[in-house]
C-alpha positions, 0 to 999 in steps of 0.5 A: 149326685142328689142328696137322696142318692148320697145319703144311701152312698154314705151309708153303705160305707157304715160298717155297723149298717152293713153288718146289722143289715147282714145279720138281718139278711141271714136271720129273716132268711132263716126265721121267715121259714119257721114264721110261715110254716110252723101254723100249718105245721101245728094245724095240718100235722098236730091237729091245733085248732085255729084259735089255739094257734092264734092264743099260742102266738099271742101268749108268746108275744105277750111273754116278750113284754118284761123281757123287751123293756129289761133288754132294752135297759140292758143295751144301754148299760152292758152295750149292744154288742155284748147283749146280742152275743148273750142272748143269741144262743139261747134262740139257737137252743130253740130252734134245736129243740123245734127241729129235734121235736119235728123230726122224732115227733115228740109231744106237741108241748114241747113245740109250744114251750120252744114258741114261747121261749123264741119271741121274747129272746128274739125282740131283744135283738131287733131292739139291739139292732135298732140302737146300733143303727141310732148310735151310728147314723146321724138323725137325717139318714135314719130313715134310710138306714133303717130302710137299707137294713130292711131291705137286706132282710127282705132280700133273706125273706125273698128266699127263705119262703120259697126254701122252707116251701121246698123243704116242707115238702121234703120234711117239715123239720128240715125247715126248723133245721135250716133256720137253726143253721142260719141263726148260728151264721148270724151269731158269727156276724156279731162277734166282727162288730164293735161296741157302738154305745157311748154313753153307757148308762149308769145308776139307772134302774135295770128295768126303768121305762120313759114313763115321764114322757107322755108323748112318746107313750101316745105315740108308741100305742098308735103306732103299734095299733098301725101294726096291729092291722099289718100283724094279719100278715103271718098266722092269720093270712097264712092260715086264710090261704091254706084253709080258704083258698086251699093254696099249697105250702110251696105256693104260700112260700112263693108269695111270701118270697115275692113280698121280700123281692118286692120290699128289695126292689121298691123300698127305695123308690117308695121313699123317694116318692114320699120324702116330702110327707110327714111321718104321721101321713106316711103311716096313715096311707100305709094303714089304708093300703093294708085295710083295702089289700086284705079286704080284697081277699074277700072277692078275688082268688087265683095265683094272678091275683094273690101276687097283685095283692101281695105287691100291694100289702109290701107297698103298705109295708114299705110305706110304714116300716122304716118310718116306725123305727126312725120315729123312736130314734128321733124321740129318744135322748142319746143315752136312753135309746135301748130304753126307748126302744125297749119301751116302744117294744113293751108297749106294742107287746100289749097290742100287737099280740091281739092281731093273730089272736082276733084274726084266728079267733075271727076266722073260726067263728066266721069260716062260713063268711070271708066277707065279714072276717075281713069286713071287721078287720078293714073297719078296724084297720080304718079307724086305727089310720085316721086316729094316726092322722089326726092324733098322731099328727098333733102329737108329732107336730107339738114335739118338733115344735117344742124341742126340735124332736128330742125331749130330754126326760127326767125320772 
């Protein structure tokens, strides 16, 4: 048995990895429906303009900034399991409000409030999951472990949008009801999880941030910027397909489901193909795949092309996603993993929310020319990817040469 195969066999016997993977499968099965169809619902049923939708999602993400750093520190101080069980019921309440507002046609402001409450809560859950994997998996296996969790999540993503597309044709409120039910199921999974944090942090500020670790901060900004390119998934791409290519809700659901299927089938082969590549090289390649795939939407349309384009967008995602979490886990000292993941989400919270805002604003102003719209995004994406290759490469090389991967930073 090869080392590559052996890693996955051993990880599938790791109970925390299995439970986190199951939770992400259920979570993304439910939330992907809301993530994809809420912008369409706001535009088509509530008459909300493109740039307002983009601004709304941007504000939602910005609100998660203080919560992410606080939540990351709570994970270190209280434990991963306890934080999950405290925060998740509030997320269930959010989806209950979304469902009632859509079903009873309540004022649109309630949708705005529920949406803006969602991301701060949900960012905590991603921090919890990443910290659990970092706690229970050796460093050399973490990229593979994060790949398993995202394969499980994308198995949910392969089903969720298709189900959501079907439900949206019946009644859009059923999409939010489905997400609500899945959130309840997800909560039950965390009751089966034992605490994994063996280094409870004490005597540290509840909002501690690794501000002395300059290399981590610089690399976190670069990684968040790469995801700025990928952030045209979701709000921007959904509205583009719906308004420019006139793709039906059901077809949009199928396309996003294919994204999930491609992740499930191809994440491990991509890892094997890129096993000898440095992390920064892999992120550069993934960024450029995103750039070219989005830009191709300028010239082609039709279902067959969109399937091919989704395939390549997924290859960009498979290339970048597991490496991002792995890099952070390598940089973080054992007793500060929650803090470091929270720190990354804080930094990315300043960068990534600009993606839907920029995408929808460009769509508003250049609705007459998809070439200009996607061309601007392509220039920005290429610039960010080259910075990751050059600057990110120097940071990672310096870090590894100096300490073998971890600098125990003192505040």
